N, C-alpha and C positions, 0 to 999 in steps of 0.2 A: 399438536404433534411436535415431537422433539426435533430441533434442528440437527441435521446430519453433518458430521465432520469425518472426512476420509483421512486416515493417518497412513502415510507412506514411508516405510522404512524396511531395511533388510535385517533390522536388529530386533529380536523378540523382546528384549528388555525395554527398548524404546516403546515399542507397541503397548506392552503392559502398563508402563508409566503413563503414557499419554492417554490411553484408554481410561485408566483409573481416574486421572485428573478431570478429563472432559466429562466422563459419565457422572461423576460425583456432582458436577455443576449443572447437569440437566441436558447434556447433549447426547445424541445417539452416535456411535462411532462405527466405521467400517474400515477394516484393515486391507491394505494393498502393499505388496511386496515388490512388484515390477512396475515398470513405466507404463506398459500398455494396460495393465490391470488398473492402475490409478485412473488413467484416462477413461477407460471404459466405465468405471464406477462414477466418474464425473459426468459422463454423457447419459448414463442410464438412471442414476439416482438424484442427479441435480443437487449435489450437497451444498450446504451453506459455505463450507470452507474445506480446504485440503491442507493439512499440516505435514510438512516434509522434513525429514531427518536428513540434513545436508551435511555429509562427511566428506573427507578428503577423497575417498575412492568413488563417491557417487554424486559429487556437487554438480558436475556437468549434466548428469542425468536429471537433476533437479531443475536446472536451467531449462532443459528440453521440455519437461513436464509443464513447467510455468509458461514457457513461450507457446506451447501447443494449446494449453488450456485458455490462455488469453486471446489466441489467434482464432479460436473457434466460437462463432456467434452463439452457439448453444451452451458453452461453458464459461464464456468470458466473465460472467457475473460471479463466478465462484471465487471466494477469497483465497489467495495462495500465501501461505505462511511458511517461511523457512527458519528451521532451528539449526543454526550453523555451528559445527564443531571447530575447534582450533585447527588451523592448517588449511581450512576451506574458505577462509576470508577472501582469498584472492579472486574468488568467483562472485563476490558480493555485486561488483558492478554489472556482471552478466546477468545476475538475478534481477537487478534493477531494471536493465534494459529489456528483460523478458516480461516485466510487468508485476513483479512481485509486490504484494500489498503490505506485507510486514515481515521483518526479520529480527531475530535475537540470537545472541551467542549462548552457547552452552557453557557451564550449567544455567539453564534458564529458570527464573522463578515462576512457578506455575500461576501466580497471581498476575503476572504481566501478560501472559498468554491469554488468560481468561478475561482480564480487563479488555484487551483489544477485541476479542470475539464478542464480548458482551456489548461494547460500545458500538460495534457495527451492527449487531443484531437489533439493539434499541433504535438505532437510526432508521432502520427499515427502509422502505422505497424512497422516502424523502432524501435520504443521503445521496441517491443517484439523480438528483434533480437535473443536473447538467449532463447526464450520461446519454449518449445516442448510440444505439445498437451494440452496446457493451464495450466499445473500443474508443469512443471519442468524447471528451468532455469539453463543454462550450459555455462561455459567458461573456457577453459584451465584446464580441469580436475576437476573444481569445479562444483558440481551439487546441486542444492536447489530444493527439492521437496515441493511444496506449500501446497500440500494436507496433507502430514504426518509431516510437519514442521521439516524436516531432511536436514541436509547438509552433504555432502561428498566431499572428494577431492582424486582422484585416488583410489577409494574404501575405503579410510579411513574416518570413521565417525568423524565429528567435532561438539562438543557440544557448542552452542553459547547461550549467554544471549539474552533476547528479544531486547535490544537496538542493539547489534552487528548484529542480524538476520536481523533487518529492514535496517540497513546500507548496509549490504551485498546484500539485495534484490534490493535496489535502484541501486546499482553499477552493479549487473548483468542484471538489465533491461536496462542499458545504457553502455554496454561494450565498452571500448576504447574511452569513452567520458568523459570529465571532469565534475565532480558534485561538485558544490560549497558547502561550509560549511553550508550556509543557507538552501540549499535544503536538505542537510542531516539531519539538525536540524528539518526541517518541517516533515521529513519522520519518524524520530525515536523518537521524543519526543512529549508529549502532548502540546497543545498550551498554557496550564496554566503554563509551566515551562519555566524559563529563562535559557537558555543554552548559554555558551560562546564558542568561537571557540576553546579554549584549551581543553575544555571538549570533544569535537569532536575528537581532535587529540589524546586524551588519549584512547578513545574507538577504533579509528582507528588503533592505535599501537597494542592494544590487539588483534583486528581482524587480522592484519598483521602477528603476531606471531603465531596465531592459524592455519592460512592457510599455514604457512611456515614449520610447524612440518614435521619431517622425511626428511628434506632437500629439500622439494618441492620449486620450484622457487618462488620467490617474484613477484607477479603480480600487487601489489598495488603501483601505482605511486603517489607521492606527488607533487602537483603543488603549490609551495610556494605563500602564500598569497591568494590563491584561494580555493583549495579543493583537491579532490582525483579522481583517475580513476582506473579502472581495465585495465591493458595494459601489455600484454605479451612482447611488444616490448620495455618496459621501460628501460632507461639507468641510473640506479641508482634511489634513492628516497628520 
């Protein structure tokens, strides 16, 4: 059975383009023009993902769709992807807080969208190893609530900036697996930003220090020249 993707937009041209790209790569697409229609399709058809055309005039609607999607246990597992037009970038943080899984700026390269969807499709159920009831990721005392955008470790609240939050989210989704710097960059920074590996190292160092406060064990493993992993069995880093 082909994986289903809902395409939400009020623009017929976007629907045609997205449908063509997705269908050519083996996905089945469903079109939604309104907020309630998108959510109804998500509940009834349980799609693999919903791709949202996030423009200046509808970006707050996209935030609401994402928030309601991730706040409903029946639809929280659906991937939410925002294609952001110029002028709508100001709502990027709201999308992040709402639980967006991926975002990219228009004009978006079809290869980037397809690469993200393919990578999550190939990951399958194992990618959600640390996922509890669709809203909480856990590993070694670290708990990330995707609905409330809060992170705790052993009961202690950790305040993370948006970049560190997205880095940790990806690592929690793939516990004890090595995540490359390129994957971390794709998850945490908009596609319009050029980011060097050293920048990733700086943010990962900050995340490591925050997780280790109060003498909690260091579970961030550095794999030199490649990337990072959450690994409680690490031997140095």
